[in-house]
C-alpha positions in Angstrom: 28.5 -21.4 4.6 31.4 -18.9 4.1 34.1 -18.8 6.7 33.7 -15.8 9.0 36.5 -13.5 9.9 36.8 -10.0 11.6 37.2 -8.6 8.1 33.9 -9.7 6.7 32.0 -7.2 4.6 28.8 -5.4 5.5 25.5 -5.2 3.6 24.0 -1.7 3.6 20.3 -1.3 2.9 20.2 2.1 1.4 17.2 4.4 0.9 17.2 6.3 -2.3 15.1 9.3 -3.6 11.5 8.7 -4.4 11.6 11.3 -7.1 13.7 14.4 -6.4 17.3 13.4 -6.7 18.3 16.1 -4.2 16.6 14.0 -1.5 19.6 11.6 -1.5 21.2 11.8 1.9 24.9 12.7 2.4 25.4 9.3 4.1 23.7 7.3 1.3 25.9 9.0 -1.3 29.0 8.2 0.8 28.0 4.6 1.2 27.2 4.1 -2.5 30.5 5.6 -3.4 32.5 3.3 -1.1 30.9 -0.1 -1.6 32.3 -2.7 -4.0 28.9 -3.5 -5.5 25.4 -2.2 -5.6 22.6 -4.8 -5.7 19.7 -3.0 -7.5 16.1 -3.8 -8.4 16.6 -2.4 -11.9 20.2 -1.7 -12.8 19.2 0.7 -15.5 17.4 3.0 -13.1 20.1 2.8 -10.5 22.8 3.5 -13.1 21.1 6.8 -13.8 21.2 7.7 -10.1 24.8 6.7 -9.7 25.8 8.6 -12.8 24.0 11.7 -11.4 26.0 11.3 -8.2 29.3 10.7 -10.1 29.6 7.2 -8.8 31.0 4.3 -10.9 30.2 1.3 -8.7 29.5 -2.1 -10.1 25.9 -3.3 -10.3 24.1 -6.6 -9.6 20.5 -7.2 -10.6 18.4 -8.1 -7.6 14.6 -8.4 -8.2 11.9 -10.6 -6.9 12.6 -13.4 -9.3 16.3 -13.8 -8.6 16.8 -12.8 -4.9 18.2 -16.2 -3.8 20.8 -16.3 -6.6 21.7 -12.6 -6.0 22.1 -13.4 -2.3 24.6 -16.1 -3.0 26.7 -13.7 -5.0 26.4 -11.0 -2.3 27.3 -13.4 0.5 30.4 -14.5 -1.4 31.5 -10.9 -1.7 30.9 -10.2 2.0 33.0 -13.3 2.9 35.8 -11.8 0.9 35.6 -8.6 3.0 33.8 -6.5 0.4 30.9 -4.2 1.3 27.7 -4.3 -0.7 24.8 -1.8 -0.9 21.2 -2.9 -1.6 18.8 -0.4 -3.3 15.4 -0.4 -4.9 14.2 1.8 -7.8 13.0 4.4 -5.3 12.6 4.6 -1.5 13.7 1.8 0.8 14.2 -1.8 -0.3 11.8 -4.5 1.1 8.9 -2.0 1.6 6.6 -3.1 -1.3 9.9 -3.7 -3.1 12.3 -6.6 -3.4 15.0 -7.0 -0.8 13.5 -8.8 2.2 14.6 -12.3 1.0 18.1 -11.1 0.3 18.5 -9.5 3.7 17.1 -12.6 5.4 19.6 -14.9 3.7 22.5 -12.5 4.5 21.5 -12.4 8.1 21.2 -16.2 8.2 24.7 -16.4 6.9 25.7 -14.3 10.0 26.8 -11.2 8.1 26.1 -7.7 9.4 23.3 -5.7 7.8 23.1 -1.9 8.4 20.2 0.4 7.3 20.9 3.8 5.7 17.5 5.6 5.9 16.2 7.7 3.1 13.1 9.3 1.5 9.8 7.5 2.1 6.5 8.0 0.2 4.7 6.5 3.3 6.1 9.1 5.7 5.9 11.9 3.2 2.2 11.3 2.5 1.4 11.0 6.2 3.2 14.2 7.0 0.8 16.2 4.8 -2.4 14.2 5.4 -3.3 15.9 8.7 -4.4 12.5 10.1 -3.3 10.7 13.3 0.1 9.0 12.6 1.1 7.8 16.0 -0.4 4.5 14.9 -1.0 3.7 11.3 -1.3 0.6 9.1 0.6 0.2 5.8 -1.2 -2.1 3.5 1.2 -1.9 0.5 -0.5 -2.5 -2.9 -4.0 -3.7 -3.0 -4.7 -6.9 -5.0 -5.3 -6.3 -8.7 -8.5 -8.6 -8.9 -11.6 -7.0 -7.5 -12.8 -10.0 -5.4 -9.4 -10.2 -3.6 -9.2 -6.4 -3.3 -12.6 -6.2 -1.6 -11.7 -9.0 0.7 -8.5 -7.1 1.7 -10.5 -3.9 2.3 -13.0 -5.8 4.4 -10.2 -6.8 6.7 -9.3 -3.1 7.0 -12.8 -1.9 7.5 -12.9 -1.9 11.3 -9.4 -0.7 11.8 -9.3 2.5 13.9 -5.9 3.5 12.7 -4.9 5.6 9.7 -4.4 3.4 6.6 -1.7 3.9 4.0 -2.0 2.2 0.6 0.1 2.2 -2.6 -1.8 2.0 -5.9 -1.0 1.9 -9.6 -2.5 4.6 -11.7 -4.4 2.3 -14.1 -6.2 0.6 -11.1 -6.7 3.7 -9.1 -10.4 4.5 -9.9 -11.4 0.9 -9.6 -9.7 0.7 -6.2 -11.3 4.0 -5.0 -14.8 2.7 -6.0 -14.1 -0.4 -3.9 -12.8 1.7 -1.0 -16.0 3.7 -1.2 -18.2 0.6 -1.1 -16.3 -1.3 1.6 -14.9 1.4 3.9 -17.5 4.1 3.2 -17.1 7.7 2.2 -14.2 8.5 4.5 -11.7 11.4 4.5 -8.7 10.6 2.3 -5.5 12.2 1.0 -4.3 11.1 -2.5 -0.6 11.9 -3.0 0.7 11.6 -6.6 4.2 11.8 -7.8 5.6 12.9 -4.4 8.7 15.1 -4.6 8.6 15.1 -8.4 7.8 18.0 -10.8 4.1 17.2 -11.1 3.5 16.4 -7.4 -0.2 16.6 -6.5 -1.8 16.2 -3.0 -5.6 16.1 -2.9 -7.5 16.1 0.4 -11.2 15.2 0.1 -13.7 12.5 0.8 -13.4 9.3 -1.2 -16.3 10.2 -3.4 -14.9 13.7 -3.9 -11.6 12.4 -5.1 -13.3 10.0 -7.4 -15.3 12.9 -8.9 -12.1 14.9 -9.4 -10.1 12.0 -11.0 -12.9 10.8 -13.3 -12.4 13.9 -15.4 -9.1 12.9 -16.8 -6.4 10.2 -16.9 -4.3 9.6 -13.8 -0.6 9.0 -14.1 2.4 8.5 -11.8 3.0 6.8 -8.4 0.0 7.0 -6.0 0.0 6.9 -2.2 -3.4 6.9 -0.5 -3.9 7.9 3.2 -7.3 7.0 4.5 -8.8 7.8 7.9 -9.4 5.0 10.3 -13.0 3.9 11.2 -14.9 6.5 13.2 -15.9 4.3 16.1 -18.4 6.9 17.5 -20.1 7.3 14.2 -20.3 3.6 13.6 -21.4 2.9 17.1 -24.3 5.4 16.7 -25.2 3.8 13.4 -25.2 0.3 14.9 -27.3 1.6 17.8 -30.3 1.9 15.4 -30.3 -1.3 13.4 -34.1 -1.0 13.1 -33.8 2.1 10.9 -31.1 0.5 8.8 -33.3 -2.6 8.6 -36.3 -0.6 7.4 -34.2 1.1 4.8 -32.9 -2.2 3.5 -36.4 -3.7 3.5 -37.5 -0.8 1.4 -34.6 -1.1 -1.1 -34.8 -4.9 -1.4 -38.5 -5.7 -1.2 -40.2 -2.6 -2.5 -37.6 -1.1 -4.9 -36.4 -4.6 -5.9 -32.7 -3.7 -5.8 -30.2 -6.5 -5.6 -28.6 -7.4 -2.3 -25.3 -6.0 -3.5 -26.8 -2.7 -4.8 -28.8 -2.3 -1.5 -25.7 -2.8 0.6 -23.5 -0.6 -1.6 -26.1 2.2 -1.4 -26.5 2.2 2.4 -22.7 2.0 2.9 -22.4 5.2 0.8 -25.3 7.0 2.6 -24.6 6.0 6.2 -20.8 5.7 6.4 -21.2 2.3 7.8 -19.0 -0.5 6.6 -20.1 -3.4 4.4 -19.4 -5.8 7.2 -22.0 -4.0 9.3 -24.7 -3.7 6.7 -24.3 -7.0 4.9 -25.6 -9.3 7.7 -28.8 -7.3 8.0 -29.3 -7.2 4.3 -28.7 -11.0 4.0 -31.3 -11.7 6.7 -33.9 -9.4 5.0 -33.2 -11.0 1.6 -33.6 -14.5 3.0 -36.9 -13.6 4.7 -38.2 -11.9 1.5 -37.2 -14.9 -0.6 -39.0 -17.3 1.8 -42.2 -15.2 1.6 -42.0 -15.3 -2.2 -41.0 -19.0 -2.2 -37.8 -18.2 -4.0 -34.2 -19.3 -3.1 -32.1 -16.6 -1.4 -29.1 -15.3 -3.2 -25.7 -14.2 -1.9 -23.0 -11.8 -3.0 -19.3 -12.3 -2.8 
């Protein structure tokens, strides 16, 4: 461990623009211009920002595959009394971006870490979503595989707070379909390319946004803001399980729909969550299979 002295350097965690370069703060510009080194997620992207700002600071690559090695270099500089800035490609480091491991190692080495706030896609999207933001849950990026993605959404299904999710454009429609199935047809805001030239903010139901996006290719960085579970609506739905059961009986036994398709359809129609409908459907399917002398089946 480096020897500490009153002249040790400081690690600044600096928020950078998420699109519009004019969103750089005066303080962030000053810090980036004064530090000895900038640890960056992608040095090429950060070099463009620094060039725009007229700053010629040295750069150190710091991404998710080399954070420990980068931390060792940063700690050495801090022990020499030099200040270092940590940045990501856009927004704030460690929020769905590399940085948390480096900050942890610097703190464990007893060096000072100071945040320099900046633009945030999370806060920007919430500010125009017209949804409660006194309590919200940031879920980061959803898993790329459907089974894992649906499992994650099931964990969010009963959450009463506004939910914020990041998504990649090539997975957006698949994720929206899963959100519709698992969370129901809730109100949602899709913010695309925030603060950039082609910024788009759409407020609609999940199904409505799917319909709008299915007409063309989606590009750019995506932030989704989804309303929390409507407890009153779901409580009323659950107060009449007999009606839901009859609907499931009709779909499974008389219409011969699969368990999955029956659940998905009722989730869409009632606004209930999959976790509410699935147990009823499973019970009906098992009874139906017993009457037919067939083995019951399950869905993931």
